[in-house]
C-alpha positions in Angstrom: 45.4 -219.6 -1.6 42.0 -218.9 -3.2 39.1 -218.6 -1.0 36.6 -221.4 -1.4 33.7 -220.1 -3.3 29.7 -220.9 -3.3 27.2 -219.5 -6.0 23.6 -219.2 -4.9 20.8 -219.2 -7.9 17.7 -218.1 -6.2 18.0 -216.3 -2.4 14.5 -216.9 -1.1 13.6 -218.3 2.3 15.8 -221.5 2.0 18.5 -220.3 -0.2 18.8 -217.2 2.1 19.0 -219.2 5.0 21.6 -221.7 3.7 23.9 -218.9 2.7 23.4 -217.2 5.9 24.7 -220.5 7.6 27.6 -220.8 5.4 28.5 -216.9 6.2 28.1 -218.0 10.2 30.0 -221.2 9.8 32.6 -220.3 7.3 33.2 -216.6 7.3 36.0 -216.4 4.8 34.2 -218.3 2.1 33.3 -216.1 -0.9 29.5 -216.2 -1.6 27.9 -215.0 -4.7 24.3 -215.0 -5.9 21.8 -214.5 -8.7 18.3 -213.7 -8.0 15.7 -211.8 -10.3 14.6 -209.8 -7.6 17.3 -207.0 -7.3 16.0 -205.7 -3.9 16.9 -209.1 -2.7 20.6 -209.1 -3.9 20.7 -205.7 -2.4 19.6 -206.7 1.0 22.0 -209.6 1.0 25.1 -207.4 0.0 23.8 -204.8 2.5 23.6 -207.6 5.3 26.8 -209.1 4.2 25.6 -212.3 3.6 27.2 -212.5 -0.1 30.0 -210.7 -1.5 29.1 -210.3 -5.2 25.4 -210.0 -6.7 24.7 -211.1 -10.5 22.7 -209.9 -12.7 22.5 -213.2 -14.8 24.4 -216.6 -14.7 27.5 -216.0 -16.0 31.3 -216.4 -15.7 31.1 -215.5 -12.1 29.9 -219.0 -11.4 33.1 -220.6 -12.7 35.4 -222.1 -10.1 32.9 -222.6 -7.4 33.0 -225.5 -5.2 29.5 -225.5 -4.4 26.4 -224.4 -6.7 23.0 -224.3 -5.0 19.9 -224.1 -7.1 17.4 -222.5 -4.8 14.9 -221.4 -7.3 11.4 -222.7 -7.8 11.5 -226.4 -8.9 10.5 -225.7 -12.7 13.3 -222.7 -12.7 15.9 -224.8 -11.3 15.6 -227.4 -14.3 15.8 -224.7 -16.7 18.8 -223.1 -15.2 20.7 -226.3 -15.7 21.6 -225.9 -19.2 23.0 -222.3 -18.4 25.2 -223.8 -15.8 26.5 -226.6 -17.9 29.6 -224.6 -19.3 30.4 -223.0 -16.0 30.6 -226.1 -13.7 34.0 -227.7 -13.5 35.0 -231.1 -12.7 35.3 -230.7 -8.9 32.0 -228.5 -8.5 29.3 -230.0 -6.6 25.9 -229.1 -8.1 22.9 -229.1 -5.9 19.3 -228.1 -5.4 16.9 -227.4 -2.7 13.6 -228.5 -4.0 11.1 -231.0 -2.6 10.7 -232.8 -5.6 13.8 -234.9 -7.0 12.8 -236.7 -10.3 12.3 -234.2 -12.6 15.7 -232.6 -11.7 17.5 -235.8 -11.8 15.9 -236.8 -15.4 17.4 -233.2 -16.7 20.8 -233.8 -15.1 20.7 -237.4 -16.9 19.8 -236.1 -20.2 22.3 -233.0 -19.9 25.2 -235.4 -18.8 25.7 -233.4 -15.6 25.4 -236.6 -13.4 29.2 -236.6 -12.3 28.5 -233.3 -10.7 25.2 -233.5 -9.1 23.8 -234.4 -5.7 20.2 -233.3 -5.3 19.5 -231.9 -2.0 16.2 -231.1 0.2 16.3 -229.5 3.7 13.2 -230.6 5.4 12.6 -227.2 6.8 10.4 -224.0 5.9 8.1 -221.5 7.3 5.0 -219.9 6.8 6.8 -216.5 5.9 8.8 -216.4 2.4 11.5 -214.6 0.8 15.1 -213.8 1.9 14.0 -211.2 4.5 12.6 -214.2 6.6 15.7 -216.1 5.9 17.8 -217.3 9.1 21.0 -219.0 9.6 19.4 -221.3 11.9 16.3 -222.5 10.0 18.3 -225.7 8.6 19.7 -226.4 12.1 18.4 -229.6 13.4 16.4 -230.4 10.3 16.6 -233.5 8.2 18.6 -232.6 5.1 17.9 -235.3 2.3 20.6 -235.8 -0.1 20.2 -237.3 -3.6 23.2 -238.5 -5.2 23.3 -239.4 -9.0 24.4 -242.9 -10.2 27.7 -241.4 -11.4 28.8 -238.8 -8.7 32.0 -239.7 -6.9 31.8 -241.0 -3.7 34.4 -238.5 -2.1 32.1 -235.9 -3.5 28.8 -237.3 -1.8 31.1 -237.6 1.6 32.1 -234.1 1.4 28.9 -232.7 0.5 27.2 -234.6 3.6 30.1 -233.5 5.9 29.4 -229.8 4.8 25.7 -230.2 5.5 26.2 -231.4 8.7 28.8 -228.5 9.4 26.0 -226.2 8.8 24.2 -228.2 11.9 21.5 -230.0 9.6 21.1 -233.8 9.6 22.1 -235.3 6.4 20.4 -238.5 5.3 21.2 -240.1 1.8 18.4 -241.6 -0.2 17.8 -242.8 -3.8 15.8 -239.9 -5.6 12.9 -241.8 -6.6 12.5 -243.2 -2.6 12.6 -239.7 -1.7 9.7 -238.7 -3.8 7.9 -241.4 -2.5 8.3 -240.6 0.9 7.9 -236.8 0.7 4.8 -237.7 -1.3 3.2 -239.3 1.4 4.3 -237.2 4.7 4.7 -233.9 3.1 2.7 -233.6 -0.4 -0.3 -235.3 0.9 -0.9 -233.6 4.3 -0.8 -230.5 2.2 -3.4 -231.4 -0.2 -5.6 -232.8 2.8 -5.4 -229.3 4.8 -6.0 -227.5 1.6 -8.9 -229.5 0.5 -10.3 -229.5 4.2 -10.0 -225.6 4.5 -12.0 -225.4 1.1 -14.5 -228.0 2.1 -15.5 -225.9 5.1 -15.6 -223.0 2.9 -17.8 -224.3 0.4 -20.1 -226.2 3.1 -20.4 -223.0 5.6 -23.5 -221.3 6.3 -23.8 -218.1 4.9 -23.1 -216.2 8.5 -19.9 -218.4 8.2 -20.7 -219.8 11.6 -18.2 -222.8 10.8 -15.5 -220.3 10.3 -16.3 -218.4 13.5 -16.4 -221.7 15.7 -13.3 -223.2 13.9 -10.7 -223.7 17.0 -7.4 -225.3 17.9 -7.8 -228.8 16.3 -8.9 -227.8 13.0 -6.5 -224.7 13.0 -3.6 -226.9 14.1 -4.3 -229.6 11.1 -4.7 -227.0 8.6 -2.1 -224.6 9.3 0.1 -225.8 6.4 -2.7 -224.6 4.0 -1.4 -221.2 4.5 2.0 -222.0 2.4 2.6 -220.5 -1.0 0.1 -221.8 -3.6 2.8 -221.3 -6.5 5.0 -223.9 -4.6 2.5 -226.5 -4.0 0.8 -225.9 -7.4 4.7 -226.9 -9.0 4.9 -229.9 -6.4 2.0 -231.1 -7.5 2.7 -231.1 -11.2 6.3 -232.1 -10.7 5.4 -235.3 -8.4 1.9 -235.9 -9.8 2.4 -239.6 -10.3 3.2 -240.5 -6.7 0.9 -238.1 -5.4 -1.8 -239.6 -7.5 -1.1 -243.1 -6.4 -0.9 -241.9 -2.8 -4.1 -240.1 -2.9 -5.8 -243.0 -4.3 -4.4 -245.4 -1.3 -5.5 -242.7 1.2 -9.0 -242.4 -0.4 -9.2 -246.1 0.3 -8.6 -245.5 3.9 -11.1 -242.7 4.1 -13.6 -245.2 2.6 -12.6 -247.7 5.1 -13.2 -245.1 7.9 -16.5 -244.0 6.4 -17.7 -248.2 6.2 -16.8 -248.7 9.8 -19.0 -245.5 10.8 -21.8 -246.6 8.7 -21.8 -250.2 10.3 -21.3 -249.0 13.9 -18.3 -251.3 14.1 -17.3 -250.2 18.0 -14.5 -252.6 18.2 -13.0 -251.5 14.7 -13.5 -247.9 15.4 -11.8 -248.0 18.7 -8.7 -249.8 17.2 -8.6 -247.2 14.2 -8.2 -244.4 16.8 -5.9 -246.4 19.4 -3.6 -247.5 16.6 -3.1 -243.9 15.2 -2.8 -242.4 18.8 0.0 -245.0 19.7 1.8 -244.5 16.2 1.6 -240.9 16.5 3.1 -240.9 20.3 5.9 -243.2 19.3 7.2 -240.3 16.8 10.4 -238.5 18.5 9.2 -235.1 19.7 12.5 -233.5 18.6 12.2 -234.9 15.1 12.7 -232.0 12.4 10.7 -231.7 9.1 9.1 -229.5 6.9 6.1 -228.9 9.1 7.8 -226.9 12.1 6.7 -228.0 15.4 4.9 -225.4 17.5 6.0 -224.9 21.5 2.5 -224.0 22.9 0.3 -224.9 26.0 -3.3 -224.2 26.9 -3.9 -222.7 30.2 -7.5 -222.6 32.1 -7.7 -218.9 33.6 -10.2 -216.9 35.6 -12.4 -214.8 33.4 -11.3 -211.4 35.3 -9.5 -208.5 34.6 -5.6 -208.6 34.7 -5.8 -212.5 34.0 -3.7 -212.6 31.4 -1.3 -210.0 32.7 -0.6 -211.9 35.7 0.5 -215.1 33.8 2.5 -212.7 31.4 4.1 -211.3 34.4 5.0 -214.7 36.1 6.5 -215.8 32.8 8.6 -212.7 32.1 9.8 -212.4 36.0 11.4 -216.1 35.0 13.1 -215.0 32.0 10.6 -216.9 29.8 9.9 -215.2 26.2 6.5 -215.2 25.0 6.1 -215.8 21.1 2.3 -215.5 20.9 -0.6 -215.4 23.3 -4.3 -215.2 22.7 -7.8 -216.4 23.9 -9.2 -219.4 22.3 -13.1 -218.9 22.2 -13.7 -222.6 21.6 -12.7 -224.9 24.0 -12.0 -228.1 22.4 -11.3 -231.4 24.3 -9.3 -230.4 26.9 -7.8 -227.3 26.0 -8.0 -224.1 28.0 -9.0 -220.8 27.0 -5.7 -219.1 26.7 -3.2 -220.5 24.2 0.7 -219.2 24.8 3.2 -220.0 22.3 6.9 -220.0 22.8 10.1 -219.9 20.7 11.6 -223.5 22.0 10.8 -226.5 23.6 12.5 -225.8 26.9 10.7 -222.4 27.4 7.4 -224.5 27.0 8.2 -226.9 29.4 9.8 -224.5 31.9 6.4 -222.4 31.4 4.2 -225.5 32.0 6.1 -226.5 35.5 5.9 -222.9 36.6 2.3 -222.1 35.8 1.4 -225.5 37.7 3.3 -224.4 40.4 0.9 -221.3 40.6 -1.9 -223.9 40.6 -3.1 -222.9 36.8 -4.3 -225.8 35.0 -2.3 -226.2 32.0 -2.6 -228.6 29.0 0.4 -229.2 26.6 0.2 -229.9 22.9 
C-alpha cells in the first residue's frame, strides 16, 4: 500500500512547523518540499522533517493527499497555475496565508475550486524561517479553514479532522468573513503598533528621551511592530479594501475619544475605560491567536546585591524554568522593577504563588 504523501511549497516558520507536526504525529507519511532557499531544504532533510527536496514544482507533487502553499501570499497565487496539472481529483490543496480573498479569486479563475480549502493557522512568532519552526507552534492555536463553494463536504471533514489531529483547533469560515475578522483583530493591531512606534520616533526629542523611558505598557502594545515588514506589506496590499474600511471606522472611535477629552466629559470617559476593561477581561486567557500570549510577572525587589540571584535560586530549586529576566527601569502603574517571563502559564502561576510565599510583591500580566 502506497504511503500517504504530503507536499509543501515554502518551508518557513509556518510551513516548517506544520511539516514538523505532520512528522511527529504521522511518522510514516512521505513529506516533500520545494523552497527557493536550498539551505532550508538541506536543513529539513538533515533533521529528518522531509524525505525529498524539490528544486522546482514538478512531477514529485503528483499523487499528494495534501499540498500546503506556505510561501508569501503573492507567491502562493502565482504557484497555483504550476500546480493545476499536478493536482489530482482526490488531492486537497490549501494555503496558510492570513488573507484569503485574493487566493480564492485566483482559484475560481483557474477552475480549481473542487480541490481547494483555504487555511490560516492563527499563530506565529517574532522569529522567522525554518530554523525557528516547531512542531508545537500550531498546537492549541485556532486554525481557520475557508472551503470553496464547490469542494466536497467529505474533503472539508477530512481536512478538519487532519488539522485537529495535529492538535490545532479548526474553525470553518467563509473566506470573505475571514478577511473581515482578521482585518479587525490582527491586521489593524499591527498597523496601530507600527504607526505608534513611528509616531514616537518622529516626535521624540533629540536626546531620544521617549525611547529611553518607554516601559512595559508601551512595549507590550507595540511588540508586534517587530514582525516582518515584507509580510505586512503584502497583507495590506491583499486585504486593502477591508483594512481601509476598518481603519476609517477606528479613526472615528479615536476622534470620539478626543472629543470626550476635549469636552472633559467625566462620565463618558469613565464609561469608555470601564467598558474596554470589562470586555478585555471577559476574553478567555487561554485563547490562541496570532499574537502569542506572554507568561510574565513583575516583582518588587530590594535594590541590593544578590536580589535577582535569590529569586532565580528560589525558582530553580522548585524546577521552574525562566525564559527571560530583566530590570524594568520605569515603574508604570503597579508594575515592579523586575520582569520575569516563563515558557507556559503553569510555570508563571506557580512562580507567583511561590514568590508571594516568600513575601515578594508580585504583579501578573
